[in-house]
N, C-alpha and C positions, 0 to 999 in steps of 0.2 A: 384124536375127536374132530368133528369135520366142524370147521366154522361157518358162521350165521350169520349174515347181516341182514339186520331186523330196521325197516327203511320206511320211510311216507308217516315217520311218528308226528304227529299235529302238534302234543305237547308231552315234551320229556321232563319229567320230574325226577330231579338226580340229587336232592338235600345235599349235595355238598353243605359247607362253611357257608358260603350266600344264600342258601337257599332255594336253591336256580333253576329254574326251570328254562324248558328251549323250548322254541318255537319248527317246526317245520328238519326235525331232526334225525339221527340214523344212529345207531347203534349197532357194533361187531362181537361179535362172543366167541370163545374161543376155549376150549376146553374148561368148562365152568367156569372163566371169567372175563370180562370184559375187558376187550382189546382196544376201544377205539369208540370213542365217542365226538361225532358231531354234524354239523348240515348234511341234509340227505344228499346236496346236491356235490357235494366233497367226498364222499361218501367212498371207501376203497372194493377191490373185489374179494366175497369171499366164496366159498365152498356153496353156499347155500343163500338167495336171496328171497327176505320172506317181509311181503309188504303190510302192513298193520291198516293202509288207504285212510291217513288222514286219522287213524286211532289216539286216543291219551293212553302213554305207557309212564308206570310209576314204580317204584321199588314197591314189591311183595311184604304185605302188612308185617310186624315182628307183633303175635300176643304173647304178651309178656305176664300174665297172670290168666290163669286156667287151673282148673280142677279136672279130668277128665276122666280119674281110675275110680268108676262108682259104679254101684248097681243100683238097680231101681228107680221107680219115678212121686216125684212130689207134685204133683198137679194139684194134689185136693188141698194137701198146703197152699199151694199160689193162688187158687180159686178164693181158700178162705183170707187171706192178703186181700185180695181186691174186696172181698167183700168189708172188709174192714179191720181186721184184726192185724196188732202191730206185727211186724218180723223183729226174731228173737235167734240168738246162736243156735238155740235147743233143739232146733230143726236136723238139723246136722245128723247126731242122733238116731235117726229116720236111717239113714243112706248107709250110717257105720252098719248099723243091723243086717241089710241087705249086702252090705258091699261085702263083711266077712262071708257071706253064708253063699256068695257066687263064683264058680270056678276060674279056675287062670283062665282059660278058653272065653269066658261069656266075659270078663272083664276086658282081655285084650282084642276080642271084635270090637266092642265097646268104643277102647282107644281109638281101633281103624278108623271107625266110622267117621270119630267124627272130628279126625284129623282131615278124615278125608273130603270131610264136610267144609271144615274150613280153609282147607286146600282150595279149593273150588269157589272159595266167594274169596280167594286173592293173596293167605296168608300162606306166607311160603319161611320159616321160622316162629317155633314154637316151644312156650315152658307151660309145664302144670306141675302139677305139686303130687302129695300124697294125702294124710287125712283122713281118708273116709274108713281107715281102718285099727285105729286108738289101741290099739294091739304088738306086739315086737311082728309076730309072723306075717299079719296084714299089712303092714306098713312094710318091710321088709321085701314083699313079692308086688304090693303094688308098685314102689321104687322100680324093681328090676324089671316089670311091665310097662312101665312110665319109657324106661329106657328104650326099648325095644320102638317106642312112636314118635316121643319129644326131641326134641332138640336140645334143652335142658328139664333137668327136672328140681324140685325142692324137695325139701323134708318137714312137713308141715304135719308133725305126730304133739303139736302142741294147740292143736286144732280149738277144741274143749275135752273134757276131764269126763272122762265114760260113768256110763252108769256106772254104782254101785263101789265107786272107786276114791278113796282119801284124794283130792289136790296133790298133798306130800308124796303123796307116795307115786301118783304118774307123773308127776315131775322128775322123780326118782328114775322113772322107769323111760320117760323120755329122753334123759340126757344123761344115762347108761346104755343098757342093752338096745336098746331102740334106735337109739342117734347109731352105736357101732353097727345093727346089722343092716341100716340104707346105704352104710358109708361108701361101699364102691360104686350104686350107683348114682349121688346125688351130689350135685354143687354149690347147692344152698338151703341154710334152713329160715325158715320160717314161723311165727305165732302170731295166735289172732289179742292181738290188746285189746281188751275189749271187755264193758261188766254182760258175766255170764259166760266168760271165755277163763282169760291169763289178764294177772291183774300186772301193774307196771313192773315192780319184784322179781314178780315169775316169770314175763319174758323177760326178763332182763340176765335170768340165771338160764334160761334158754337160748339165747341168741350166744351168750358166753362160752357154753359146752360148744355150741356150734362153731365158733369163732377156733376155741381150742383144735376143735378138730379138722380145722379147717377148711372152712366150709363159707363160702359167703351169705351175707346175712342181707334176707328182709323181713318187712313186719307188715300184718295186715292193721291199721290204726287208723284210731279217731272216725269208724264208719258208723255209731251209734251217739255218738259223744265225746265231749273230747276227755278221747281213753289216756293222754300221754303218752300213747304210740307214735307220734310223729317227734316228741321230746326225745323220746327214746332212741328211734330211726337216727334220730341226727347227732344224739350224744356217743353211737355206736358204731358210728360209721356207713350205715346202712346203705347200700345197693340203689336201694326206693323204700317207701314205704305207700303203700296199696288202698284207695279207699278217699279218707282225706274229706270225708262230705263235711266235717264240725273241727271246723280250724278259727283259731282263736291270731291276735293278730302277734303274738309271739311266735305261733308256730309257721304262721304265713313267713315270717321274720327266717326265720331259723334255716325253713327250707332253701329260703330265697341266697342265703348265707355259706350252704353246704353245699354237697355236692352228689345227698338222697338225692335222687327222681321221687317228684310225686306221682304216683300212678291213676289215674280217674279212671274210675269205673262205669259208663254213662245206662248203659243197660241196667244193670244192678238197683243202681239209683231211682229208676225207672220201674223197677220189677220191685223194690222196695220199698216203696214209693216215699226214700230219704231224699232231701235235700239235696239237690245235683250240690257235687262238689264246689267249689268255686275255681275254678280252672282260669278263668281268665284273671281273677284278684290273686294267683300264685303268677300268671306269665307275667304281669303288669309290674309286680315287685320284682321279679327276675329268676325265678326258681326254671329249673327243668320240669316237662310234666311228661307224661308218657298216656296213652288210652290202649285199653286195652278190655277185652272180652268179662272177665273173670265167669267163664263158662262154668256153670258145674248147677244139678237138678234143682239146687232148690232156691236161689235169689237171683239163676242170670242166666236161664239153659239159651243158649245163642252162643253159634261159631261165626258169627258174621258182623268183622271189626269193621264193613262200610257202613250198616248202624249205626252201630258206635261213634263213627267217626260223622254221620252226616246226625245224628245226635246232638255232639258235640258244638258243632257250626249253629243247628239251629235251635239250641236252650241254654247254651254252655258260652255263645260269644264270642267260639272260637273262630278266623277267618280259616277259608277251607287248606292256606298255606299251613295255616298254625297245627291245625288237627290232623291232616295229613302228617307233617312231622312227626308227632306228637306218636301217632301209630306206627312209626316205623323210626325215624332215628333215636328217639328219644326213648323208646320204647326199648330200642338196640342198647342203649346208653343205661338200662335199669337193669340190662342183663351182664354188662362190661363185655359189648359185641360190639360199637359202635366204631373201633379204631381195630387198625391192625389188620394183618391179612385176612383174616377171617371175618371181619366187618361184616355187619348185614343193615339192612333199612336204609343202605342207599345208592349209589349205582355211581361209582368211579373208574375211573381207566386199571386193571388191575384187581380188581373186586368181584366177588362172587357177583354171579348174573343170577340173582332172583330177582324177578318182576311178574309187571302184570300187563296185561292190556283190556284198556275198557273199552265198551261198546257206548263211545261219549269221545267229543275232541277235545276234553279238557277233566281235570279230576274236579272241577267244579262241580261238575253234577254229580258224585255222591251224594251229598245232600240238594241240588237242584230237583235231584229225581229222587226221594229218597225212597227207599223199599225196591227199587227195581235192581234185580241182579246182575249189574253192569260187567262185571270181570269176567272176560270171553276168550282168554287165555292167560295161562301161567307156566312161567320158567324157573326151575328150581335149580341152581348150580348146574346154568348152562341147560339144563335137559328139558323141554315141554313136558310137564305132568298134566297140564288142563289146557282141552281145544274143545271147545263146543263148535257144533257146527253152525250154527248161528250168527256165527263171528262174522267179520267181516276180515278178518287176517287171514292170507294167504301164503302159503308156500309152492311156487311156483305153479300157479293157478289153482292148487285145491288145497285141503288141509291133510 
């Protein structure tokens, strides 16, 4: 593989243990990994030299919470919500019906379209979930299709109880035949611990079945109220608890004293008109947070991590550095991928060369210029996967 020098970087965000940002920097990538980082004036030779002309470079976004295996449209539900109807978990069933009826090719095409959209916006590592099948066969094929497109797949059979089925019968299905059917393609198990979905005891049963099957644990918790999801997540050692809109002081303290990452989903909060998750309060208490899109057709139909980061800065009182870290290395931590040879979410010598170039001199422009598509080039494992001709990036005079 050809080595490549990325030079003339105005600001390089590395996300090392000091949250380091370097000015007038350069970076060499070789065989999909970063071989050197330092000042532009000291850069070694490489087979190819690419100038980014005083643009900012930062790690690719790590989107640690999405629901991309689906069919159908719920814009009518969105309009009704904007007109004042409350958000509930019941709308999920609309997507279930459409997803069950969709072909594998249709579901895969939608997955690939959304992955491409996310990648164009700077996302280089992405998790997605099952959960719009709610029967054994549709959950199985959802997991298999997701594994072809996403980097990490989570089993969310415990999304809601399907119509015309008793909760006890469905729990037996989720923790038995359904779990066995999806197991070859998934790394985590998740449960929607919320009113209208699964209570604390039911959620614990789901998670314990996943743990027994060798899966990591994630929880949807405390979105619509103090559901007990946060306490349960900490109790079972979950990698993350996601949403976290309604937190008691004991919830915040439990997260701060644990290794469980609190994932906040600002685009979802705005779309459902829920109170924004208390990200500032969590950070000040010492908890680790992640930022993700929650891309799904009902409550957060966006793949834009840039939008979520800007919202976290402008409305959740995070600094730019804190929000970028949460959307990269913090999110990687929630997936167990922030350390080791396959770590993502940071830029370090020997690590994966997953990064994006902004059409701006600093990461601050993500919130300074909200809504503007600033990602102009993206490298994933050392290969350029996005190269827009409007970019200032130049490789030997041209893209």
